[in-house]
C-alpha positions in Angstrom: -4.7 81.8 -17.6 -6.7 82.5 -20.3 -6.2 78.7 -22.4 -6.8 77.1 -19.5 -10.2 78.7 -19.1 -10.9 78.0 -22.6 -10.0 74.8 -22.7 -12.6 74.5 -19.9 -15.2 76.6 -21.8 -14.4 73.8 -24.9 -14.4 70.3 -22.2 -18.1 71.0 -20.8 -19.4 72.3 -24.9 -17.9 68.7 -25.8 -20.1 67.5 -22.6 -22.7 69.2 -23.2 -23.3 68.3 -26.2 -22.5 64.5 -25.9 -25.5 64.7 -23.2 -27.9 66.2 -25.3 -26.8 63.6 -27.8 -27.0 60.8 -25.9 -30.8 61.9 -24.6 -32.3 62.5 -28.0 -30.8 59.0 -28.8 -32.6 57.6 -26.0 -36.0 59.0 -26.7 -35.5 58.4 -30.4 -34.8 54.7 -30.0 -37.7 54.4 -26.7 -40.2 55.9 -29.2 -39.0 53.5 -32.5 -39.2 50.5 -30.2 -43.0 51.9 -28.4 -44.1 51.8 -31.8 -42.5 48.7 -33.0 -44.7 47.0 -29.5 -47.5 48.5 -30.7 -46.9 46.7 -34.3 -46.1 43.6 -32.6 -49.4 43.3 -30.9 -51.1 44.3 -33.7 -49.2 41.3 -35.6 -50.6 38.8 -32.9 -53.4 40.1 -32.7 -54.3 39.2 -36.8 -55.1 35.4 -36.0 -57.6 33.8 -38.0 -60.9 32.7 -35.8 -61.8 30.2 -37.0 -58.3 28.1 -37.0 -59.0 28.8 -32.7 -57.9 24.9 -30.9 -58.0 24.1 -27.6 -54.6 22.3 -26.0 -53.8 21.3 -22.9 -52.2 24.8 -22.2 -55.4 26.4 -23.1 -57.0 27.9 -26.4 -54.6 28.2 -28.7 -54.8 31.6 -31.7 -52.0 30.0 -34.5 -50.4 33.0 -36.4 -49.7 33.4 -40.2 -46.2 35.3 -41.6 -48.6 36.7 -43.8 -51.4 37.7 -41.8 -48.6 39.2 -39.3 -47.2 41.6 -42.3 -50.2 42.6 -43.5 -51.8 43.7 -40.0 -48.0 45.6 -39.1 -48.6 47.4 -42.3 -52.2 48.6 -42.1 -51.2 49.6 -38.1 -48.0 51.4 -39.6 -50.2 53.3 -42.2 -52.9 54.7 -39.7 -50.3 55.1 -36.8 -48.4 59.0 -36.1 -45.1 58.0 -36.7 -44.0 62.0 -36.8 -40.4 62.6 -35.6 -39.1 59.4 -37.1 -36.9 59.7 -40.1 -36.8 57.7 -42.8 -39.2 54.9 -40.8 -38.9 51.2 -41.8 -40.3 48.3 -41.6 -37.6 45.3 -41.8 -39.2 42.2 -40.6 -42.9 41.1 -39.6 -43.3 37.7 -39.5 -43.9 34.4 -36.7 -41.3 32.7 -36.0 -43.1 30.0 -34.2 -46.7 30.3 -35.2 -47.1 31.6 -31.3 -45.6 35.2 -31.7 -45.5 37.5 -33.9 -42.2 39.3 -33.7 -41.6 43.1 -35.4 -38.4 45.1 -36.6 -38.2 48.6 -37.3 -35.4 51.1 -38.2 -35.3 54.8 -38.5 -32.8 57.3 -38.6 -31.4 59.4 -35.8 -29.7 62.8 -36.1 -28.1 64.6 -33.1 -29.5 68.2 -31.5 -26.3 69.2 -32.8 -24.1 68.2 -35.2 -20.5 68.4 -34.1 -17.2 66.1 -35.5 -17.2 64.6 -32.3 -20.6 62.8 -33.5 -21.6 61.2 -36.4 -24.5 62.8 -38.6 -27.0 60.6 -38.6 -27.5 56.7 -37.5 -29.8 54.2 -38.2 -31.5 52.7 -34.9 -33.2 49.4 -35.0 -36.1 47.9 -32.3 -37.4 44.8 -31.8 -40.6 43.3 -30.6 -42.8 40.4 -30.0 -46.0 39.4 -29.0 -48.1 37.0 -27.8 -51.9 36.0 -28.1 -53.3 34.5 -24.7 -57.1 33.8 -24.9 -58.4 32.7 -21.7 
């Protein structure tokens, strides 16, 4: 009876560790995505007002990859990224001149390291943003 009880306790501990690690990973991923989304918005607002043009679909604000990257780097230097270990800007550009795309990554570590889960894992988040002027 005692080995059965011990096995049940170990199984319960593994499940609790797994749930806490998964929850921690989800929260870290959401924080990283929120930061990437805000950075993409800052990049999308980096258009040159002198280059605005009127098209049949409305006012267009063309983006340049260099301005997007500079705006994203500026935003990240001022943003609160505490708790995101080894935050890295992997990409900040405009794929089509209308959208700003930002990809960030950081290292995640589970709350308790065990043999069932990795000691650390690099996670990434990609966000896109577009400016609409009415």
